[in-house]
C-alpha positions as CSV (number, residue, x, y, z in Angstrom):
1,X,0.0,0.0,0.0
2,X,1.3,3.5,-0.9
3,X,1.7,6.5,1.3
4,X,-0.4,9.6,0.7
5,X,1.6,12.9,0.4
6,X,0.0,16.3,1.1
7,X,1.8,19.5,0.3
8,X,0.5,23.1,0.6
9,X,2.3,24.9,-2.2
10,X,1.7,28.3,-0.5
11,X,4.2,27.2,2.1
12,X,6.8,26.5,-0.6
13,X,9.1,29.4,-1.7
14,X,9.2,30.5,-5.4
15,X,12.6,29.5,-6.8
16,X,14.4,31.2,-9.7
17,X,14.1,28.8,-12.6
18,X,17.2,28.0,-14.7
19,X,15.6,29.9,-17.6
20,X,16.6,33.5,-17.8
21,X,15.8,36.2,-20.4
22,X,17.4,39.5,-21.1
23,X,15.4,42.3,-22.8
24,X,16.8,45.9,-23.1
25,X,19.5,45.0,-20.7
26,X,17.1,43.9,-18.0
27,X,17.2,40.3,-16.8
28,X,13.9,38.4,-16.2
29,X,13.8,35.0,-14.4
30,X,11.1,32.4,-14.5
31,X,9.9,31.6,-10.9
32,X,8.7,28.1,-10.2
33,X,7.6,25.6,-7.6
34,X,8.5,22.3,-9.3
35,X,7.8,19.7,-8.4
36,X,5.1,20.4,-5.9
37,X,4.1,16.8,-6.0
38,X,5.1,13.8,-8.2
39,X,5.1,10.1,-8.6
40,X,8.6,9.1,-9.5
41,X,9.1,9.3,-13.3
42,X,5.4,9.2,-14.0
43,X,3.5,12.4,-13.1
44,X,4.9,15.8,-12.1
45,X,2.9,18.8,-10.8
46,X,4.2,22.3,-10.4
47,X,3.6,26.0,-10.9
48,X,5.3,28.9,-12.6
49,X,5.2,32.7,-12.3
50,X,6.3,35.0,-15.1
51,X,7.0,38.7,-14.6
52,X,4.9,41.2,-16.7
53,X,5.7,40.9,-20.4
54,X,8.3,38.2,-19.9
55,X,8.7,36.3,-23.2
56,X,9.7,32.6,-23.4
57,X,10.8,31.7,-26.8
58,X,9.5,28.7,-28.7
59,X,10.6,25.4,-27.1
60,X,9.5,21.8,-26.4
61,X,9.8,19.2,-23.6
62,X,10.1,15.5,-23.9
63,X,6.8,15.0,-22.0
64,X,3.1,15.7,-22.4
65,X,2.2,18.8,-20.5
66,X,-1.0,20.7,-19.4
67,X,-0.7,24.4,-18.5
68,X,-3.6,25.8,-16.4
69,X,-3.7,29.6,-16.0
70,X,-4.5,30.6,-12.4
71,X,-3.8,34.4,-12.5
72,X,-3.1,37.0,-15.1
73,X,-2.9,36.2,-18.8
74,X,-0.7,34.4,-21.2
75,X,-0.3,35.2,-24.9
76,X,0.5,32.2,-27.1
77,X,0.7,33.0,-30.7
78,X,-1.9,35.6,-31.6
79,X,-4.3,34.4,-28.8
80,X,-4.7,35.6,-25.2
81,X,-5.5,33.0,-22.5
82,X,-6.8,34.1,-19.1
83,X,-7.5,32.6,-15.7
84,X,-9.3,29.2,-16.1
85,X,-7.7,28.3,-19.4
86,X,-6.1,24.8,-19.9
87,X,-3.6,24.3,-22.7
88,X,-2.6,20.7,-23.6
89,X,0.8,20.3,-25.3
90,X,1.8,16.9,-26.7
91,X,5.3,15.6,-26.1
92,X,7.9,17.1,-28.4
93,X,5.5,19.8,-29.8
94,X,7.2,23.1,-30.2
95,X,5.1,25.9,-28.7
96,X,5.6,29.6,-28.0
97,X,6.5,32.3,-27.8
98,X,4.7,32.4,-24.4
99,X,4.4,36.1,-23.3
100,X,3.1,37.1,-19.9
101,X,0.4,39.8,-19.9
102,X,1.0,43.3,-18.5
103,X,0.3,42.0,-15.0
104,X,2.3,38.8,-15.4
105,X,0.9,35.3,-15.3
106,X,0.8,32.3,-12.9
107,X,0.0,28.8,-14.1
108,X,0.0,25.2,-13.0
109,X,1.8,22.7,-15.0
110,X,1.2,18.9,-15.1
111,X,3.6,16.7,-16.9
112,X,3.4,12.9,-17.5
113,X,7.1,12.5,-16.6
114,X,10.1,14.6,-15.6
115,X,10.7,17.1,-18.4
116,X,14.5,16.8,-18.3
117,X,14.9,20.3,-19.6
118,X,13.8,23.0,-22.0
119,X,14.7,22.5,-25.6
120,X,14.8,24.9,-28.5
121,X,13.2,24.0,-31.9
122,X,15.5,21.5,-33.6
123,X,17.2,20.4,-30.4
124,X,16.9,16.8,-29.6
125,X,15.7,15.9,-26.1
126,X,17.3,13.0,-24.3
């Protein structure tokens, strides 16, 4: 029989993600709480917070992913997605740019395995 794990993400600190962006000489960092909860190598749950107008260039992950907007808005392509929107991204699919709205964006991310990184279009994931 397994053990139930309970975590209150509000008690976890936001951490600077490995992903950084520079625009007009100003550095932006993706903030994340990842993983909040996971089953080893099968399901990962986390959250991310982008500063206002932060732009994440097109990329892909070697996992299926669902993004769920919880605050603010996210621009993906020519569309704007607000609180309550779920975006499903199949494994290996290049998506972006993701651009945070003028008040930033926070979203949950659910992945079917550890993403093992952030890969640019054309880069092969392990």
